[in-house]
N, C-alpha and C positions, 0 to 999 in steps of 0.2 A: 505495500499502499507504500504513493506518496499522497504525505502531509502536505498542505500548505500555507505558507500565514503569509498574514499583506493584504488579505483578498479584499477590503474593503478600498483601497487604497492603487493607481494608477498601472504598473510594475502586477504585483498577487492579479489581483483581478484576471487582464488579459490573457496570464499564465490558467490560471483555472478554467478563463475560456480554452483557451487551444488543449491542453489536455483530459477534460470530463470529454470531449469531440468522440474521444476515442478511447480515452478507462475509466475506468474510476477513480476518483480522485476523493482529499477528503481536507476541509478546508476552517481553517481554524479561523473562529475569532470570537473578541471580549464581547461583539453585541449582535447577536444576526440577527436583529429590528435592519443596523445597517447594509444585507447579501444584497447585488446587485444581480444573485446567482441562482438558475433554479436549471434542475432535471438529474433525469431518477440515479445520474451516475456520480454526483454530488454527493457524495452525504458533511454533514455539517457538526463540527464539535466546539460547544462553547469554553474557551478558556483565554484571564487574563496572563501572561506572564510572572504574573509573581503570584503566583495560582496552583503548588507546583502541583498537587493533589489533583487535579483541573490537566492538564499539561501532562501527568503522567496517563488518566486516559488517555483522552484528545491521541496520544504517540500509538497507542497499544497499538501495538500488529503493525507496524511507522514501521521502512525500509531505507528509504529517501527524503529525505526536507527537504522545503524551499525557505529557507527564515531571511527576513522580514523586519527590520524596528525600527525603531526611528524618532525616540527616542535619546539621545546623547545622557541626558540628567538619571537615566535607569537603566541598574542596571539589569535590563532585557537578555539582550544573548545571552551573558548568563544564565541565570537564568534558566534557561533555555535549551541549553548546550548538560546543562547536571538531567536536566529531564530526560533530554532525546541521550542521553546516556545511558540510565539506568532502565529506561524501555529498552533498551535492542537499538536504535536506530544505531545506520552503518554508514552512508552516510549527507553531509547538510552541504545543500548550497547557497553561500550566500551573497547576499546584495549586501553591495558594501561600494566601493567608491573612488576613484580614476584617482582625486587625491592624494591615496596613500600611498600610490609608486611615486610621488614630492615631493622631496627635499627639499622644498621650502616652501611648501604645506603646511602651517602648525597650527592651525581653526582647528578651537574646539572638535567642531563635527570631523575634522581627520584625525585630528587624535585619537575622536571615541571609534571608527571605524580601525585603526588599527591596531586600536587593544583588544579590539573584538576579532580580524584574524588570525593575533598573534596566540588568546584566546582558543579560539579551534584551531587550529597546531597544536596544540599538544595536547589537546581534546584522548585523542587517540580514534577520534573518528576518520575517512574521510570525505576529503571535501574540497571543493568547489569556488574559486570566487571573482565573481563580475564584480569587475570594477563599472561601472557606467558615469560618461562626461553626464553635464546637467541633464533632463530631460525640456524637449521639445514642449511637452507639455506645460507645463512650469508661464508658462508665456496665458493661458489663463486666466490668471491672478492681474491680464489685462481690458478681461471678458466686458463686465462693468462699467469699466473705465470707456472701450471704444464702445458702448450699445449707447451708450448717450450721451454723449462728447466729445468721439471720433477723436482720437481722444487718448495716445502709448506717452504711460509717464513712465523713468529707467535707467536705474543708475548708470552709467556705461555705456551710454548708447551707441557708441563708433565705439567698439574692442569685441574683434570675433570669437565664437563660443563654440565648440567644435556639437555642438550634442548631441544628443544622439532624440528616436521616436519609441516610446516606452514601449509600444509591438514590436522592434527589433530586440528586444533583453529580453519582452515573453519567450521572444522565438531560442533564444541560442539555450534558456531557462530549463524551455522543453526540453530541451535538443541535454541539457548536460543529465536531468532528471530519469531521464529514459532508458538514453544511449547507455554505452555503459565506455570505458577510457576516459571516462576524464575529472575523475580522482587527482587530487594533487594541481590542474590547471588553474591558472591565471586569465582568467578574457580581458583586459578591457574596451572594452566599447565609446565609440562615437557615429559624429552620421559621417555622410559622405565629405561635409565644408568647413572652413566654418566662420557664421553668420553671427553679423551684431543686431541688435537689437531693432535700429533701422534698417537693415534686410527683412529682416520678418517683417518691420510693421508693412514696411511694400511690400510682401507680398501677400499679408495678409488683407490690404487696400484692394491689390490686385485677385484676391476672393471674390472678398463682399462686393466689389463692384463699385466700391466709394472711397469719396479720399478716410485719411488722416495722415495725424498729427504725431510726433511725437520729440517729447519735456522731455529735460533734463532732470532727474533725482541732485540734489545734492545730495549727502553723504547723512546731511542731518534728517532731509526731508526723507528717503531711505529709512533711515533708522525710526521713523517714528508712523512709519508707516508694518514697518515686520516685526513694532511695538507693540499693536495690536492683534498679533498672531502670537507670540510665541514670549519666550523670557529673556531678560535679562543678558546669557549668556549666551543662548542661543545667536542673537543682536549682534554681535561680537562677531562673530565666528563670519555669520554671513559677508562683511561690515570686512575681512583678512580675508575672504572671501573673491568677493567685490573687488579688491586692490588690487591681485594677483591678474581675475582681471585685464582692468584696467590696463597691467602689464603686459598683453597678451601673453602672459605665460596659458591662457585655455582652446590656443587656434590650432594645438597637432591634430592630424588625424592621421586614421589609428588602423588600421585593414583588418586588428582580426579577426573583426565582425561575418568577414565576406570570408577570410582564409579557414573559417569554423564550419559556415551557414551551406554554404553557398551563397549564400543570399547575398545583393544589392543593398547597403543602408538605403531609410528610404533617406530621403531629403525635408525641409524644411516646407516647402512648397507643397509637398503627400498630404504633409501632417495638415499645412490649415488649412486644404483642399475638406479635406477628408473631418476637418473638424469646423465647416467654418459656418453653419449651425449655432453656435455656442457663442458667439462675439455677434450674431443675427443675422445669418442671409439663408 
C-alpha cells in the first residue's frame, strides 16, 4: 500500500489523482472535510502528525509513503519518520526544496529541509528526495488583485526564477513511488526556463486577453503582506529567499525532470492557460 500526505495541497492532490487512476492508495488528512478527492480506490486515513497512535493506524500495511510537511516551526518530519519506522514502512519519498543543495541558502525554511533530509538519511529507511524550485502555482496569490484591479504586485518583478509546474512534481513523485530504482536518489526539479514576475504577468495578460499592470513591492510591503499569513520567522525566511532571487540565484534550469521521466517540463504559459479561470477568464 502507498500512503500519500499533503493531499489537500497543490502537489499531494496531483499525486493522488495520478496514482488513484491506476491503483488503490491511502491518503492522510488531518481534516477529511477539506479533501477534494474521491473514488473507490482512495482510502482516507485521519491523523495529525502530532498524533502518534493515529499515524500508526494510518501507516498499517504501508510500504511506501509520500511525505509533505510545510511548517518549519514543527517537528512533523521527525514525528512521521518515527511512526513510519514503527509501522514497518520501507521507502519514503520526501518533498524537499531546491535550495537545500545551494550553500549560500541559509534561511529558516532551507535549514529546516536540510535537517529533515538528514533525519531521513539516518533513519534506516530507503529514501528519495524531490527538490523543486518555486511552484508556478504561487502566482495564484495574484488572483484577487488581477480580478479586481488588473494589477500584479510583486517583489523582484524583473528577477527570474526557474519555477516548476506542480503537475511535473507529481509526475516524478508518482514514478518514484511506484517503480523500483529510485532509492537513494535526489531529483532537483525546475521548469524549462527562468521567468520573471513581469514575464509571468505578460503571459497571464495574453491568456486572459486583458491588460495587466505590474507594481513592484518594497521589502516592507512584501513583509506586511506575508505577515497576514505566516509567523514572523517564516516571513524573515521568505525575505531572505527573495534576496537570493534578486541576485538571480534561482534562474538555473535543471534537466533532471526530462532525464528521469522522458517528458518535457511544462512552461509557465501552459500552466497559465490551464488555470485561466482562477484569474477571471
